[in-house]
N, C-alpha and C positions, 0 to 999 in steps of 0.2 A: 485412537481414532481411525473412523471407518474410511475404506475406499472403493470409490464407486467407479462404474464404469461411463462412455460418455452413453449407450444404454441406458442407466439406472438415474442420469442424468436428464436425455430427453423425454422417461415417463414422467418428471416431475408436474404438478402444478406447479404453475405463478406461486404461489402461496408457501407448500415446500419444499420450492426453492429457497425460495425468500429467507425460511426456514436454515437449509442447507448452505447458502452460497454464501449469504449478507452478508460477511464479516469476511468476503473478500475485497471489498474497498474499505477501510475502518469508517464505523459506524454513520453508513452507507448506505442501505440497503436497497435502499432506491432505484439504482443501478441494476440489479439484479432485477426489478419486477419489471423496470421500464423494458428491462435486451429480454426478458420470455418471451413476446410473441413473436422473437424472429428465429426460436429452434420451430426444427428439432437441427441439433445440430451435429455438423458429420466427425470431426473433432474435438477434441479439448481449446486449441488450439485457436478453432472457430466461437469455439465459444468467447477465447479472453480474447476476438477480434471482433469482437458484435458486445461487447463491454464494453472495450473500450470506443466503440466507435458513437456508443450509448454518451460517455462521457463527454468526446470529444464535443459532440452537438448540443452538449446539454447547455444551458445559457452558462452567462460567465459568472452572478451569482450565487450559482448552483459550484458551480467549478472551486468558487475560494471557497465555498462552504465545505465540499471537501477536503480543501487542501487545508483548510482551520481541525477537521476535526483530529488529524494527525496532533499525536504528542512531540512535545518539544524532547529528546534526545535527551538523555539525561537530565532528563527535568522534573518537574515535579513529580508527575503522572509516576515516573520511572520510581523514587526515593522513595514514595507513598506506597508502592504499591499495587497501586488501579488503572495500570495499564491491560488493555485487552490482552488475554491469553496469544495472539499471534503474536503483536508488539514489542509486549516481555519477553518473548521466545527468539524475536529476531534481533534484538535487543540485545539481550546473552551472549548470542550468537556470532555475534559482532563484536566481542569482547567490550561490552559497555555494559555487564554486571557490576552490582556495586563489589564486586571485589575485584574486580580488573581495573578498576581504576583507583589513582591516587588524589590523593585534595586537589593535586598541580590541575589533575586531567579531572577533576571535578567544573574547578572555578573556569577553568577554558569551554567546556563544554557551558557553563553555567552564562559567559560571556561572549562567548557566538552567538547563543541561543537568544540571548538581549538586541546584540546588536542584529542580528536577521532579522528580530522582527520587527524593531524600530525602523527597519527597511526596506521589510516590504509589507507588510501588515499582516505579513502569517507565517506559521513556522517552518521550519529548515523540512524540506522530505528529500531521503537519499534511500534509497532498497542496501538496507544494511544489508541483508543476505551476502549481497557482490563486493563490501566494502568490511574494514576492521576499522579499529578506532585511529590510526594512522589516518589513512584513505579519508575517513568522515572528515578529518580535522585539516585535515591540507582542502576537500571540498566545502570546506566554510569559508575558508578562505579563500578559494576559488571566487565560489558564488557571489561571495558578495561582491564583488565587483560588480555584476551582471546587471543590469533597466529592471526593471519590476517586469517588463512584457517577458521577457527574455527567462526569468527567473521563475513569473508562472507560471509556464509552459515545460521550465526544469521540470519543476516539481509537479505535475504531473506525467511526466513521462516517468518519473519513480514512480509513483503512485503503481501505473499501469504494468512494470516491474515487478512491485509488491504486490498484486494482485496476480498476476503472473505466477509467482512461486507460491501463494495461497490456494490457490484451485489447483499444480502442477499434484500440491498435499495430497487433495480431496480426489481425483478423477485421472483414475485409468487413463492412457491413451491409446486403448484397447483400436480395431482396426476399424477403416471409418463406415460407415456407414454405403448402403449399396455396393458394397465390395470396393468401391473406389477407390 
């Protein structure tokens, strides 16, 4: 995977930025396209903040579409091998690869995914890089008690965390512009 500097990132056209960074938010390159006019960015953190501001100012329908773009954990896409490369790696790193799960684990994930989807109407989203199997299962149990709005906001916060790690994988945090 190629690493970029913040200078490289700032030199990208909107189309090039979408091509290189469009996967930061699951199947939602519109976030990069709509954020790009906000540049240049002094740091990788500034890129992330700008992206998150675009997300937070998006309509509720667009936010919900982004949440729905995320796959179920240990769901059909994972079992079929059709996850994005980023999602597959994140789930594997959290101990959710097929080789890491017992039949009982897979059954619990299926049950929780079904309950969660029925309650909220969107998939359970958690930053897998910050969790392992046990904490994800505990997160399901805890978050199933949330109201819709709390859970919608929680899912968006988790998506922002996921995007941060994906961005940090691509962009070196070199010195800020203008020596700041």
